N, C-alpha and C positions, 0 to 999 in steps of 0.2 A: 291379763294380772296387772294390777296396778305398778306406776313408776314407783320405783324405790331407789333410795342412796345409800352409798357405804358411809355407816357411821359405828360408834363405838355399842350403841344400842344391838345394831345388826348383829356384829359379832357377838357378842352377848347374847341373842336369841339364838346364834348356831349354834353356841357353847351347849346351853338345852338340847337342841336337838340333837347334838353329835354323841351326848355323852355314854348312853350305852352301845354306839353303834361302830365307833373307830377307837383305835386305842391310844392311849394316853402314853405317848412315847417316851422313851426315857432319856434323861439328860445324863451323859456320863461324864465324870471327871476325866481327861488325860494327863496323868502324871509324865509322859513321855514331853507329851507338847508344849504342857507347861513350861518345864525346865527348858525344852527348847526356846522358847518364846520370849521367857522371863515374867510371865505373867500368867494367872491361872484362866486355863481355858478349859470349856464344856463342849462337849456335842450333842447336838439336841438329834435325837437318830429317828429320823422320816425313813431312813429306810430299812427300819424294822415293822415300819405301818403295815396294815392287814394286807395289801397289797403292793407292797415294797415301795411306796412312796405316799406325799402328802396330797396329790390330788384327788384320793378319795373324799377328803373332806370336802373339799368344793362342790365335787358333784352329790355329794348324799346331802349336803345342804341347799342344795338348789331344789332338788327332788323332793325332798319332806318339806319343804316349804312351799310346795305348792298342793293345791288340791289335785287328790289322787285322781279324781274322775277326768281332769284336767290332760293328765299323764296315759290315758286311756289309747289314743293311738299310738303311743311310743316314745322314745326319744331317740334323737339325732346327734352325734358328735365327730369330729375330726381329730386325730392324735395321731402321733408316732410312739404310742406307745402309754404313757403313765397316765394319761386321763381319758385312754381308752379303757384301762384296765380299774379306773374309776369309777365310772358310767357305769361299766358292765357289772362293776360287783355290787353295787347300790340299786342299778334297776332289777339284778337278780332278785335281790332279800326285798324289794318292794314288789315283786310280780310284774313289772313293765319291760314289754319288750323294747331291746335297743339293738340300735343300728350305727355301727362304727365305721367309717371310714378310713382307712390309713395308706400313707404312700408306698406303691409297687415296692421300693428298697425297704420297706421294714422288715428286721432280722424276724425268723420264723417262728422263734421263741418267743414272740411279743405278740405276734398275731394268735399263735395257740394258745395263749395264755390268754387273751380277750374272748375266743374264741370255747374257752373251758369255764370260762364264768357264766357261759348264755347270749351272749351277745352275736346277733349276724354282724360280719365282717365284708367290707366290699375292698378290696386293695385296687387303689386309681391313685393317677397322678406323678410326677416324677418327685413330688416334695409336698411339703405339709400344705403349703397356702391352695395348691391345684386340690390335694386334698379337701382341704377346707371348705372350697368352692362349690366341689361337686357334691356335700353335705350338706350345705346350706340350699342348694338347688334343689335337693330329693327331700329335705326336709318341708321344703315349701308346697311342692307338689304332693307330697304324701299328707300333709299336716301334721307331722309329729312336733313335740317338742325339741327345739335345738339349744343344746348346751354349748355354751361358748367355754374353750377351755381357760380363761383368762379375765376377758372384758365384761363382766357381770358381776353386780354387786351381790348377789346371793354365793357366786362362786367365790369372791373375793373375802366374804365376810366367813366364809368356811375355812379357808386357809388362816384368816386371822386366827381363829382358835389356837393355831398353836403360839402365837404371842402371848396368849393365857397361860397357857402349859407353863410357857418360860418362866413367866412374871410368877407365878406361885411355886415353882419347885426353886427358883433363885429370884427373890425379891430386888435383891442388890444387883442385879445384872448390869452391868457397865457398859459393853458394848454389845451388838448384835449385827452379824452378818450375815447376809441372806443371799442366796441366786436371784439372777434377774432373767427372765423370758420376756414374754411380754407385759410383765407385772403385777400379773394377778396376787403370786404367794407374797411382794413384796409390798403391795398395798394394804392387802391386808393386815400382816403382821404390822407395820407401821400405825396404822389405824387404830389397832388395837393396846398397844404398846405406848405412843405416845398422848393417848388422852391420860392412863394409867400413870405413867412417869415421861415428863416431857426432855427428861436430861438422858435418856437410854439414848446412845450415839448407836444409830443404826447405818450400817454400809452395805449397798446392794454389790455386787460382784456379778460382772457378765464376762463371755469369751471376748477377747478379740476378734475374733473371727467370725459374730455375729453380735454387733454392740449397736442396736435398734435402739434400745432406751438410754442408752449413755449419750446418744448422739441426739435422741429426741429432747433430753433436756438442758443438754449443753449448748445445741441449737435453737432451743424453743420452738421446733416443730417438729411435727412428727411424719416421717417419711420413710420409704422403703428402703432397706440398706442392702448393699449386696452381701449374700453369705460365703464365707468361706469354709473348708471343710472345719469338721471340729469335732472332738471326741465329747463335747458337752451338748450332744444331740437333742435333749431335753429341752436346752434354752433357747436353741438354734431357731430364733424368729425375724422373719423379715422387718416386720415394722410393729412398733411399740402401741400399747392398747389406748384407745381415745379418753376410755373412764381411770385407768390407771394412772397415764402418763402426770396429770396434775395433779392428783394426791401423791404422788412420788416426788415431785417438786417441790409439793409442800411440807412434807413429813420427813423426809430419808437426807442424811446427815452428807452421805456420799457416794458416788459411783465410780468405781473402779473396773479394771481392766485387765485380764490374765491372758496368757498364752499357751498355747497347745502343750507345751513339753511340761511346763509347770502345774498343769490339770494333771498329765499323768502321774509326775511324780507325786503328785497328791492322793491318788488314786493308790499307788503304791506304798506309799509311806500309812496310809489308814490300812492297809490288809497286813501291813506287818508289824505296826506300833498300836494299834487297837484293834486288830482282828476285826474289823467291819469292812464289809463290802459294798462299795460307792461306785454308784455311775457319773459320769464326767460331770455332769449338773451338778450332783450333790458334792463335788470336790472342789469347786470354785472358790468356796468361802475359806477353805485351809490354805489353797493354794495362794489367794492372796494375803494370808499371814504369812505363810513361809517365806515368799519372796518380795515382803515389806512393800506391797504394793497399797496397803492401808496405815496410813501415818499415823502417828500421837494415841499409839494403842493404847493403854492402862486399866487398872482393874479386872474385874472377873468380865470375862469374854466369853461369848457363846456363838460356834459355828453351827450354820443347819445344813444337816449332812440330809438334802432333800428327797432322794431315793436310792437306791439300789439294785435297780433292774436294767442288768447290763450284760448282755448274753457271752457266752463262754467263748467266741471266736473274739469276738473284740477286747474281752479281759485279757484274753493272752496276748495281744498285738498292743494292749496298752502297758503292757507289765513288761513287754519287752521294750517299749519306746522309755518306759520308766526308768528300767536300769541302766539304757543309752545314758540318759539324761544324767542319770546320780552318776555316772562313771564308773557302775557295778557291769558293764559289759562294755569291750573295747572292739571294737571293730578297727583291722587294721589291713593294710597292703602291703606287701613287701617284696621287693625285687631283689633276686641272688643271684648267684651265680649256679648253674643248672651242675653241680658234680655230685658224686656217689657222698653220702655221708651228708649233705648241706643239710637237710632237711632234719636229720638225726640232731646235729650242733644245733639248730634253732630252737628245737625242743629243750634240749638240755637247757640252754641260755634262757628259756621261757620258765622253767622250772626253778631255776635258780632266782630267778623274780618271781616266784611262785606265784604266778599266772596259771591258774588251769585253761587247757585250748576247750572250747566248748564244740568248735566248728574248724574245720579246715578245707581249704580246697586248694590243689596244686595245678597252676594252669601255666602249659608251653607256650599255646598255642593264642595267646593275646596280640592282637594286633600294634604294633611300635615296638614290642621287645626286641631289645638285642641279641643277636644270635648268641646261643650256651648261656642264657640267664634264663629265669622262669619267675611267673609272679605266684606269690602265696595268699592267700585271703583268708584271714584269720578272725575267730570269734572268740575273745577271752572273756573269760569272769576274773572280775578283781574284786576287792574290798573296798571299793569305790574311789574318786578321784585322785585322793594323793598316793593310792597306790598304782592308779593307773596314770599316773605322772613317773614315778618309781620307773614303771617298766619300760616306758617310751625314752626314760634316758638310761636304762641299761642297752637299751639295744640299738640305741643312737651308739653309746660308747662300743657298743662291740661292732660299729661300722656297718650297720642295716642301713639299706634306704628306706624310709618306712613313710606309708602315709594315712593318717588316719580316715575313716570313713563314718558318713552318719546313717 
């Protein structure tokens, strides 16, 4: 296939191909977050896309743009989840064999979801990069078409159709915040929106644990960055794209980083206030706004919720972490006299503070405890940070030796 370049016309062509094949996702106004932030905030819900994430757009556009005979040997891809399901869905719809390489640590739910869509799944590699290398080698060996998850003009153009939908539904959008991994989503959307309205401010948001695009743009050099542990696994990429990076340098107004606790809090906030289930990567734009990472925001603002594919086990851990960060859970260790009734007195004091005991452990055998004392570890439910401070203040007033834990 001849070499192509990402431009506005390529995004328009993608829109025509995808019109009846992908969902035009909702743009929902959030009254709660609008009041909290002081400007109109809307949520672009790609978490409600057919496969639960935006990746379907790029995969579908890539495949439908090619001659069907060129796909006869099948397609190959590497993914930790969303790109896998996008490729598998598109391949199944078009009757094309698909082989997806996924890291061995991929949650079983994501593996099964990909298999349910008819793709062959190969679990290999400790991380995405190792799976990517294995997928490329297999594609070269068997003559299949390799679908890059982000660094391909057709893939980027497919993702860029999100920008066209936003412009149609909200012509006077002033700001747009978009998650970044390798940069395909951001490059495609920026290409679509800036051509139509250069005044729209576009901000890319990345996890501080995986800042490959942030570093590439600020250092003016594309290089591998070490990955920390992040709940935004969908954007945990070691190296920014060769094609995506210069586009982002030219068209994107700002790049910001968010921390893990901020992402967890955003996931919990979206669940509670908007009734929307969003994965870590999809929550980073809201995390940036709620924590003041993006400066000078005024006017109608859109957060792109890029996906909602989060497994139940991870969700439970994230919710607990988010509640801890918000002060809704309070973990304490209290050393106290080991006398009859002491624990009952503590429970009475906590009831007075209106803190609910979620979990309690009573341990007399901890090394370093003075004879005749005991350590009590507590997980308390509170109403938030202010209430948590009230609880700690009352316990200190009653003479307890308290240590807070994370």
